[in-house]
C-alpha positions as CSV (number, residue, x, y, z in Angstrom):
1,M,-1.0,-12.9,3.0
2,N,-2.7,-9.7,2.0
3,D,-0.2,-7.5,0.4
4,D,-2.8,-5.0,-0.9
5,L,-1.7,-2.4,1.8
6,R,1.9,-2.8,1.1
7,I,4.0,-0.8,-1.6
8,Q,4.4,-2.8,-4.8
9,G,7.1,-2.8,-7.2
10,A,10.9,-2.2,-6.8
11,V,11.0,-2.3,-2.9
12,F,13.5,-4.5,-1.0
13,R,11.8,-6.9,1.4
14,G,13.4,-9.0,4.1
15,R,12.8,-12.5,4.2
16,P,9.3,-13.8,4.7
17,V,8.5,-14.5,8.5
18,R,5.4,-15.9,10.2
19,F,4.2,-15.2,13.6
20,Q,1.0,-15.8,15.7
21,V,-1.6,-13.3,16.5
22,D,-4.0,-14.8,19.0
23,D,-5.1,-18.0,17.0
24,Q,-4.2,-16.5,13.6
25,W,-0.9,-17.0,11.7
26,I,0.3,-13.7,9.9
27,Q,2.8,-13.8,7.2
28,S,5.3,-10.7,7.2
29,Y,8.6,-9.7,6.3
30,E,12.0,-9.3,8.3
31,G,12.5,-5.8,9.1
32,E,8.8,-4.9,9.6
33,T,7.4,-3.9,13.0
34,V,4.6,-5.9,14.5
35,A,2.2,-2.9,14.1
36,A,3.1,-2.5,10.4
37,A,2.6,-6.2,9.7
38,L,-0.9,-6.2,11.5
39,W,-1.9,-3.0,9.6
40,A,-1.0,-4.6,6.3
41,C,-3.2,-7.6,7.2
42,G,-6.1,-5.5,8.0
43,I,-5.9,-5.8,12.0
44,R,-6.7,-2.2,13.3
45,H,-8.1,-3.0,16.8
46,L,-5.1,-3.8,19.1
47,R,-6.5,-3.2,22.4
48,S,-9.5,-1.7,24.4
49,S,-9.5,1.4,26.4
50,P,-9.6,0.6,30.2
51,V,-12.9,2.6,31.0
52,M,-15.2,2.7,28.0
53,A,-13.6,-0.4,26.1
54,A,-13.1,1.8,23.0
55,P,-11.1,0.3,20.4
56,R,-7.4,1.5,20.2
57,G,-4.7,0.9,17.6
58,M,-1.6,2.5,16.0
59,F,-1.2,6.2,16.6
60,C,2.3,7.8,16.8
61,Y,4.3,5.0,15.3
62,M,7.1,5.9,17.6
63,G,6.5,4.0,20.9
64,L,5.6,7.2,22.8
65,C,1.9,7.0,23.0
66,Q,1.3,3.4,24.1
67,E,-1.9,3.1,22.0
68,C,-0.6,0.0,20.2
69,V,0.4,-2.0,23.3
70,V,0.0,-5.7,22.9
71,L,1.4,-8.9,24.6
72,I,4.5,-10.1,22.9
73,D,5.6,-13.5,24.1
74,G,3.8,-12.6,27.3
75,K,5.3,-9.1,27.9
76,R,3.6,-5.8,27.3
77,E,5.2,-4.2,24.3
78,T,4.6,-1.5,22.0
79,S,3.9,-3.1,18.6
80,C,5.2,-0.1,16.6
81,S,8.6,-0.5,17.8
82,F,8.9,-4.4,18.1
83,P,10.4,-6.2,15.1
84,V,8.6,-9.2,13.7
85,S,10.2,-12.7,13.8
86,D,9.6,-16.3,13.1
87,G,7.3,-17.9,15.8
88,L,6.6,-14.6,17.7
89,R,3.4,-14.8,19.7
90,V,1.2,-11.7,19.9
91,S,-1.9,-11.3,21.9
92,L,-4.1,-8.6,21.3
93,L,-5.5,-6.7,24.4
94,K,-9.1,-6.4,23.3
95,T,-12.0,-6.9,25.6
96,P,-14.8,-9.1,24.2
């Protein structure tokens, strides 16, 4: 797991959890959102805009802008407001 972007030191973390993003397994911590876990692992491009296929990712971190929408267990969800859990399956909505 790449913890370079996480605060180090005296920080309480939940227990480690693993979830799948497309074909890659991500290690995270209970209590983090899917967006925070993806950001910490270096994943920034979550979906593509519908007209120009421009990369989209995290923006408001409040679930309002819908820029961070992904498929979580087959359902469209805002990744910034969805907590990680063991075995979660996330699909990015990028166009090839």
